[in-house]
C-alpha positions in Angstrom: 10.0 -142.4 19.8 11.8 -145.0 22.4 12.3 -141.9 25.0 8.7 -141.0 24.5 6.4 -141.8 28.0 3.4 -143.9 26.9 0.9 -141.4 25.9 -2.1 -144.0 25.7 -3.2 -143.6 29.5 -6.9 -142.0 30.0 -10.1 -142.6 28.3 -9.5 -145.0 25.0 -11.2 -144.2 21.9 -12.9 -146.7 20.3 -12.9 -146.0 16.5 -14.2 -149.0 15.0 -17.1 -149.1 12.5 -19.5 -150.7 15.0 -19.9 -151.2 18.0 -20.3 -147.7 17.9 -19.5 -145.0 21.3 -22.0 -145.3 23.8 -23.8 -142.2 25.6 -23.5 -141.6 29.2 -27.4 -141.2 28.6 -28.0 -144.4 27.1 -25.6 -146.9 29.8 -27.4 -144.8 32.5 -30.4 -146.3 31.3 -29.5 -149.2 31.2 -28.3 -149.3 34.6 -31.2 -150.5 36.5 -32.7 -153.6 37.9 -34.8 -155.6 35.4 -38.0 -154.8 35.0 -41.9 -156.8 35.2 -42.0 -158.2 31.4 -45.5 -158.5 31.5 -47.3 -155.4 32.3 -46.7 -151.9 33.1 -44.1 -149.6 32.3 -41.8 -151.7 29.7 -44.9 -152.8 27.7 -45.6 -148.8 27.4 -42.2 -148.0 26.6 -42.1 -150.6 23.9 -45.1 -149.4 22.1 -43.3 -146.0 22.2 -40.0 -147.4 20.4 -42.1 -148.0 17.1 -42.9 -144.7 15.6 -39.2 -142.9 16.5 -37.8 -146.2 14.8 -40.3 -145.8 11.6 -39.2 -141.9 11.5 -35.2 -143.0 11.4 -35.9 -145.2 8.6 -38.8 -142.7 7.1 -41.2 -145.5 7.0 -44.8 -145.9 7.8 -44.9 -149.7 7.5 -44.0 -151.9 10.2 -41.4 -152.7 12.3 -40.5 -156.2 14.0 -37.8 -156.3 17.1 -35.5 -159.0 18.3 -32.9 -160.1 20.3 -30.4 -160.8 17.9 -27.2 -159.2 16.0 -27.1 -157.7 12.1 -26.5 -161.9 11.2 -30.2 -162.6 13.0 -31.6 -159.8 10.9 -30.2 -161.5 7.9 -32.3 -164.5 9.2 -35.3 -163.2 10.1 -35.8 -160.9 6.6 -35.3 -164.2 4.6 -37.3 -166.6 6.8 -40.5 -163.9 6.3 -40.9 -164.0 3.0 -38.6 -166.6 1.1 -39.0 -170.3 1.3 -36.2 -173.1 0.6 -35.5 -173.0 -3.3 -36.3 -169.8 -4.2 -34.1 -167.4 -6.0 -32.5 -164.4 -4.9 -30.3 -162.0 -6.2 -27.4 -160.8 -4.5 -25.2 -157.7 -6.7 -22.0 -157.2 -4.6 -19.1 -159.4 -3.7 -17.9 -157.2 -0.6 -18.0 -159.1 2.9 -21.2 -158.5 3.6 -22.8 -159.6 0.2 -20.7 -162.2 0.7 -22.1 -163.1 3.9 -25.9 -162.6 3.7 -25.6 -164.5 0.0 -24.0 -167.6 2.6 -26.7 -167.2 5.0 -29.2 -167.3 2.1 -27.4 -170.6 0.6 -27.7 -172.4 4.3 -31.0 -171.7 4.3 -31.6 -173.4 0.9 -32.2 -170.3 -1.3 -30.7 -170.6 -5.3 -28.1 -167.3 -5.1 -27.3 -165.5 -7.9 -25.0 -163.0 -7.2 -23.3 -159.7 -9.3 -19.2 -158.8 -8.5 -18.3 -155.1 -8.3 -15.2 -155.8 -6.4 -14.2 -153.9 -3.0 -13.8 -150.6 -3.8 -17.5 -149.8 -5.9 -21.0 -149.5 -5.1 -23.6 -151.7 -7.2 -24.1 -150.9 -10.6 -27.9 -150.5 -10.8 -27.9 -151.2 -14.7 -26.4 -154.3 -13.8 -29.2 -155.0 -11.5 -31.8 -154.2 -14.5 -29.8 -156.5 -16.9 -29.5 -159.7 -14.5 -34.1 -159.0 -13.6 -34.6 -158.5 -17.6 -32.4 -161.8 -18.6 -35.3 -163.3 -15.3 -37.9 -163.4 -17.9 -40.0 -166.3 -15.8 -39.4 -164.4 -12.8 -37.8 -167.0 -10.8 -35.7 -164.1 -8.5 -38.2 -163.4 -5.6 -35.7 -160.8 -4.1 -32.9 -158.4 -4.3 -30.9 -158.5 -1.6 -28.7 -155.5 -1.5 -26.3 -154.2 1.2 -26.6 -150.3 1.5 -23.2 -149.6 3.3 -20.7 -152.6 3.3 -18.7 -152.1 6.4 -15.7 -153.5 4.9 -15.5 -151.6 2.2 -17.3 -148.3 3.1 -19.1 -148.2 -0.5 -22.4 -147.1 -0.8 -25.2 -147.6 -2.7 -27.5 -145.9 -4.7 -30.8 -147.1 -3.3 -33.4 -145.2 -5.1 -31.3 -145.8 -8.3 -31.7 -149.4 -7.6 -35.3 -149.2 -7.4 -35.3 -147.5 -10.4 -33.6 -149.8 -12.3 -35.8 -152.6 -10.5 -39.1 -151.1 -12.2 -37.3 -150.4 -15.3 -37.6 -153.8 -16.1 -40.7 -154.9 -14.5 -39.7 -157.1 -12.3 -41.7 -157.8 -9.0 -39.0 -159.0 -7.0 -39.1 -157.3 -3.3 -36.2 -155.3 -2.7 -34.3 -156.1 1.0 -31.7 -153.6 2.6 -29.4 -154.2 4.6 -28.9 -150.8 6.4 -27.0 -152.2 9.4 -23.7 -150.1 9.1 -25.7 -147.1 8.7 -28.8 -146.3 9.8 -29.2 -143.2 11.5 -26.0 -142.0 9.6 -26.7 -142.2 5.8 -30.2 -141.5 4.8 -32.9 -144.1 5.0 -36.1 -143.2 2.9 -37.8 -146.5 2.6 -40.9 -145.4 1.3 -40.1 -142.7 -0.6 -37.3 -145.3 -2.4 -39.4 -148.1 -2.8 -37.6 -150.5 -0.4 -39.9 -153.6 0.5 -37.9 -154.7 3.8 -35.1 -152.8 5.7 -32.9 -154.3 8.4 -30.5 -153.1 10.9 -28.7 -153.5 14.2 -28.5 -151.3 17.8 -25.0 -151.4 18.0 -24.1 -148.4 15.5 -25.8 -145.0 14.3 -28.2 -146.2 17.0 -26.4 -146.1 20.2 -27.0 -149.3 21.7 -25.0 -152.2 23.0 -25.0 -154.9 20.5 -28.1 -157.4 21.0 -31.2 -156.0 19.0 -32.2 -156.0 15.7 -34.7 -154.6 13.4 -36.5 -155.6 10.6 -38.7 -152.9 8.8 -41.6 -154.1 6.4 -43.9 -152.6 4.4 -47.4 -154.0 3.4 -46.4 -155.5 0.0 -43.6 -157.7 2.2 -46.3 -158.4 4.5 -48.4 -159.9 1.8 -45.9 -162.3 0.7 -45.6 -163.2 4.5 -49.0 -164.1 4.3 -48.7 -166.5 1.6 -46.1 -168.4 3.2 -46.6 -171.8 3.8 -44.1 -172.1 7.4 -42.3 -169.4 8.8 -40.3 -170.6 12.2 -41.9 -169.4 15.5 -38.4 -167.3 16.2 -38.3 -165.2 13.2 -42.0 -164.9 12.4 -42.3 -160.8 12.5 -46.2 -161.0 13.1 -46.1 -161.2 16.9 -42.5 -159.2 16.8 -44.4 -156.3 15.3 -46.9 -156.2 17.9 -45.1 -155.3 21.9 -47.8 -156.9 23.4 -47.7 -160.2 21.7 -44.0 -160.2 21.5 -43.6 -160.2 25.7 -46.6 -162.2 26.2 -47.5 -164.7 23.6 -44.5 -166.3 21.4 -41.2 -164.2 21.8 -39.7 -165.0 25.0 -37.6 -162.7 27.3 -37.7 -159.3 26.0 -34.1 -157.8 25.8 -35.4 -155.8 28.6 -32.4 -153.3 29.2 -31.5 -152.8 25.4 -35.0 -151.5 25.8 -34.3 -148.8 28.3 -31.1 -147.8 26.5 -33.1 -147.3 22.9 -35.8 -145.4 24.6 -32.9 -142.7 25.7 -31.1 -143.3 22.2 -34.0 -142.3 19.9 -34.8 -139.5 22.4 -31.5 -138.0 21.2 -31.7 -138.5 17.6 -35.3 -138.1 16.9 -36.4 -135.7 19.5 -33.7 -133.9 20.8 -31.0 -133.2 17.6 -33.5 -134.0 15.5 -33.0 -136.8 12.6 -31.9 -134.1 9.6 -29.3 -132.6 11.9 -27.9 -135.7 13.0 -27.5 -137.2 9.2 -25.7 -133.6 9.0 -23.3 -134.1 11.4 -22.1 -137.3 10.0 -21.9 -135.7 6.4 -19.5 -132.6 7.9 -17.5 -135.0 9.9 -16.9 -137.7 6.9 -15.9 -135.0 5.0 -13.8 -133.5 7.1 -12.2 -137.2 7.5 -12.1 -137.4 3.8 -10.3 -134.1 3.2 -7.6 -135.1 6.0 -7.1 -138.3 3.9 -6.7 -136.5 0.6 -4.0 -134.7 2.3 -2.0 -137.4 4.2 -2.7 -139.3 0.2 -0.4 -136.5 -1.4 3.1 -137.3 -0.1 2.6 -141.1 0.5 0.5 -144.4 0.3 -2.4 -143.4 2.2 -5.9 -143.6 -0.1 -9.2 -143.9 0.2 -11.1 -147.2 -0.5 -13.6 -145.6 -2.6 -12.9 -142.7 -5.1 -16.0 -141.5 -5.7 -17.2 -139.0 -2.5 -20.9 -140.1 -3.5 -20.1 -143.5 -3.6 -18.9 -143.6 0.5 -20.7 -143.8 3.5 -20.8 -141.1 6.1 -21.0 -143.8 8.8 -17.3 -145.9 7.9 -14.0 -144.8 6.2 -11.9 -147.9 4.9 -8.6 -146.9 3.7 -5.4 -148.6 1.8 -2.0 -147.5 3.1 -0.2 -150.9 2.3 1.5 -153.9 4.1 2.6 -153.7 6.5 2.0 -150.0 7.1 -2.0 -150.8 8.4 -1.6 -153.2 11.1 1.5 -151.6 12.5 -0.3 -148.0 12.7 -3.2 -149.4 14.1 -1.1 -151.2 16.8 0.8 -147.6 17.4 -2.3 -146.3 17.8 -3.6 -148.5 20.2 -0.7 -149.2 22.3 0.5 -145.3 22.4 -2.2 -143.0 21.7 -5.5 -145.2 23.5 -7.2 -145.1 20.1 -8.7 -148.3 18.5 -9.0 -148.2 14.7 -11.0 -150.8 12.6 -8.9 -153.4 10.8 -8.6 -154.1 7.2 -12.1 -156.6 7.0 -12.4 -158.6 4.2 -9.7 -156.7 2.0 -7.1 -159.8 2.0 -5.1 -160.1 -1.2 -2.4 -162.8 -2.2 0.1 -160.4 -2.0 -1.3 -159.2 1.4 -3.6 -162.2 3.2 -3.7 -160.4 6.2 -4.8 -157.0 5.1 -1.8 -155.6 6.7 -2.5 -152.7 4.6 -5.9 -151.7 5.4 -7.0 -149.8 8.2 -11.0 -148.6 8.7 -12.2 -145.6 10.5 -15.3 -145.6 12.3 -17.6 -142.2 12.3 -21.0 -143.2 13.2 -23.3 -142.6 16.2 -22.3 -140.1 19.3 -19.4 -138.7 17.5 -18.5 -135.0 17.0 -16.0 -132.7 16.0 -13.7 -132.9 18.8 -13.5 -136.8 18.8 -12.8 -136.7 15.3 -10.2 -134.1 15.6 -8.4 -136.3 18.3 -8.4 -139.0 16.0 -7.1 -137.5 13.2 -4.2 -136.0 15.3 -3.6 -139.2 16.8 -3.1 -141.2 13.3 -1.1 -137.8 12.2 1.0 -138.4 15.3 1.2 -142.0 14.2 2.2 -141.6 10.8 5.4 -139.5 11.7 6.3 -141.5 14.6 6.8 -145.0 12.0 8.0 -142.6 9.2 5.2 -143.7 6.8 5.4 -140.7 4.4 2.4 -138.7 4.2 1.6 -135.3 2.8 0.9 -132.2 5.1 -1.8 -130.1 6.0 -4.5 -133.2 7.2 -5.7 -131.7 10.3 -6.2 -127.9 8.4 -8.0 -129.2 5.6 -10.1 -131.0 8.0 -10.7 -127.8 10.3 -11.5 -125.7 7.2 -14.6 -128.4 6.5 -15.2 -128.1 9.8 -15.3 -124.2 10.1 -17.6 -124.3 7.0 -14.8 -122.8 4.8 
């Protein structure tokens, strides 16, 4: 390897699980002078976003827009329907379930958690059992992470809703779809989800800085009974674009709105959401096929063993310390490719998560980009003498060729 020239020069590729690759058209739409935030074009543009955002979440409900990241969406979802002292159930103990639970505790909520480890989705039966045990209906909401960005495990929202109904429990179902909206299917209304939250920087292909809270009439009715909701998080004004900019919510995220308009044009009106989801599904299967081939002759393995429980937006991988960090560093330095760190996967034997890495395949990603990522990883495995099986690129190509 010492005799090789550095091969990283050229356009760097970011394959982390968010922020995702942004289309040039989105960046160009944002490259403009600041607009008038009080009347005219921006207000009309913002109204135009609402039906397309709702189309991506597959809901006829409401959507509130905030300046903030996914953690802000956590706060907003809790602030509108839960008061200090209320109890919530958080099924899951991977990185982002833990984070959401911590946010709830800091708001004075009582949190009950269910632990399914860091390699499995939520078990709907365990949710049903916990709700049946809550005969006094002290649990006011179930906080479900659809895809944990750290583990890449995807939970079955329809099955969880069915379990909640089987328990006869009135708790709200609040879903964190930050990692995967626009990549993995979300059927908010059909699946009976009361509140969905997401951010701008992943499947929606816009820079970090905006988040969204979708809510149905049941959740809106709970909000109406709240004694107090902080002015910033109150979704009542934010679900009305005119109120958002003129009354109570401060300066609009002007350039994000222009970028979002272009991104939604691409997702909803040009490629079409069904085609977007099918593209993500095919590219994810191709990636998994490559990983399976590599794993036949070495330590690499997919963190989630059941394909039905894997996200189409991000894939977490185990390769053993120190290979994960060594591979990521080689790819940055020699290939111009950045993969995601092993977030929240530390163990006693691997406190720095050096044996893990993640590949983001969300948003503005095509076959050429995925195959380039896989080819670079294959080169890195060879350069570092990490044991691995052969035929990974051929396996991925077969999936993408429809064979």
